[in-house]
Steps between C-alpha positions, in 0.01 A plus 500: 500500500130408538410190682178398323401211739397751752234287652750216562749759648226637724410148618864447589491814715193364682251715304191357329398719205206420267384669188191713564205609283478881474153586636413862525207691656387853387231741618235282327616182693573653835198330661643164389801523734426256780748663733302819515221326673694548822443876473178679600232570244571873536869455416428286199245768377766769542749302298245469214432868507867600479567230233245677287744797472853368560639196320495168682673179397634226724600141441465183701872485593479838673179394675637166613870563570567863577208627705465400868126490515510478880606858494272630221413770418803644676746254332742700286454291177125513544531881517730484199255314277142531615294823469483703826217731604740792548623489141199732404407820670177488702290686239615284215451180701150598607389591151631168363360303778157645438516377145580147619236501762219588256624254240610756241600356160865469397484792260407735779760358736765543231406858435541600867826301520637686205403830655679410825814375321546820315537683835774253614783636287520195277826609327734648760804688371341509147547141414320520165674831409832326547442269205772585252451675159609316188661665188159539336355690791294213634539396865590143571269379771685287757852639458629757751848656495481648850870524574807531272628148539178313555204417268176345642305275273147368571431193276132450424512132602622600846221737597349289781649320798463173678325696779443868561640701791246722667744794505622463146583841342425349145150393611353692204647239270271236637146649511408428136513860377700519179550874540694436829729232353837537345688219342667388176554175312727664248831329568652631174424856601666443836807368334521793249471744790777322695725497194472877462538585863842371582510677838249235623674233701197350682170365365229442761216276398203582732128499498278353646737208536705378202538164668138427439614459134585169342868459414420486128352860533793630698765377263430748219574792739822359642690282261560765236690698760781238477560607140699789359391849561405445865835480657428814706195327663687335791218421746163334465267566789168322544260639755287223650292395799491138375754382764234586760172432316592208276860363556385184302578723188868407561461144626214294375312693234502332154756750372685579823820333363463685169480834690810414702690390179409836338631701796808281517556563125489883565749458784739286293465756220656767722183672631447565867156356578333639817162396637348800674303307757215675683483391862312662783526249787719203605191289497526502113832310526389237737394211269718230351381576142596869539851409620543245224405763238759732642767224498428412136523860379827546680631173356477641144690819590199725559536763769190570714452846652209580734284810516172592654305786655446579870138431566270572795327178619764277329860591583510836685756408768876468506503145618295371205742671256812374677356152501415527124852622403677250720302215357572623147869518562503146636340384167743696284257785413639857500280760681459791265221746579252595772247719317245747636145404395418671173257786475225306321210262567452398866800702616300653787454150647866383474699816522749574792622855569849568366638576844374164631624319176852631566482384866396152391777479235760622743386257773511213247845591385620490858374146533677341190855428411690692225378257229139605580579870479504504123134609505457857419209708628252612595465604131220672317457429127365849424473703187858645514658160587575274788541716808649351816441614853848503655400613836365782731737774617498847655696758303517865615221428739264361241388136505523356147482186292827423330422370146698394191427366154592132446368544139396812327339621172819685456804291597662824643255485780618163622666493844437863552373567858216737569285591790128520586328637799422225751138400485386201719183447304650512145481168310626610151749736330211734389410563867851631573608869501857626443694583814691820586254739353545370136198544272569184291709183493806528276345266239155644466551757222681254282230232567227746392689572184518124423128472545428786279710335229332170582841358564553336840853384455832671419741249357782745444562384150 
């Protein structure tokens, strides 16, 4: 059961935790961040240029508690949250920098920013096309039925975050262009869809970050699932970065206790509640408030699973990942996924070749106990599904990647191994070619047929 005197409990454990005002900085306030004065004028200018194109949002907790400013700009959390020069290609950076240097108006800057964004694959794997059709032929923005057992829902109130990750594959949600957004506030439509699709066992609330929402806005989505007609929905997953960027959400925010009571009610009502926490570095777990938030969630019966991408400049070595997973296990968090950086946005700045990604994953696995080896990966969330790199092998004299589907648009693809020619430079599934002289991977014809029908999931009903 929930212990609501968390601050007293923390004090008994030698921790001093105080409520904190949420203070955020965006692209328009970037010059007000005092800590940035330690950087050169050239570095600050480059950050302003990149922030004109890519979304930027950071809060005072991240600035004060997570970044080691003695190591900036190389510090991993600084790289995770502040714009970096390499996030734009040279040509785009130079064009935008010229506008800033000559004092162009905001309309001209925004026009160039929009042009650049359209070239950055803002919707990888057809995110908008995946929005499901309703009975009357309309598409419900913000509801995706990507896999047979799992429905993703993007609540409107959760379409921002406490801070933005520089690598975020959903960056297009945060640049103010309505045509690039997808979300829904139609809880009743979600519930009607779930009632009809009894093969669905898992509902994933995602965003943005649903935990930016007030509890009173979260309740209409969750509490009806305790009633009749939703017995098949066994698991509620909530994707969030709040345990890193604003752990006060679960400890000292005005409705922190209300949120925990809501989650506890779902658990007591027979639902498995899992926080899908996004972590990239053990530094994110280092503060007392972050650990108190984890403790409180676990006290109400919530399971925390961790996932995050492998990123150049931030965590591209085996020791960083083994340290992250070992720390998580010690705190009761279950390592879940190591992802490959998605083919969108500033991928060119953060990507790691697949061959190197597998070496890092393998090296990290060798350094952790069995409890840390629950993390799957490296995994690509690509158009046909989640594809895992299982290793590199030589078969009949040909060096190949050994791959398999963890999830697939067609459930029959799951756990089926397949092979690609070894390519040391490849960073995404689309860069790979079938091995052994095959013209196509086994799933490609069926995937094309799905696209032609504008259906990107086979639920085998």
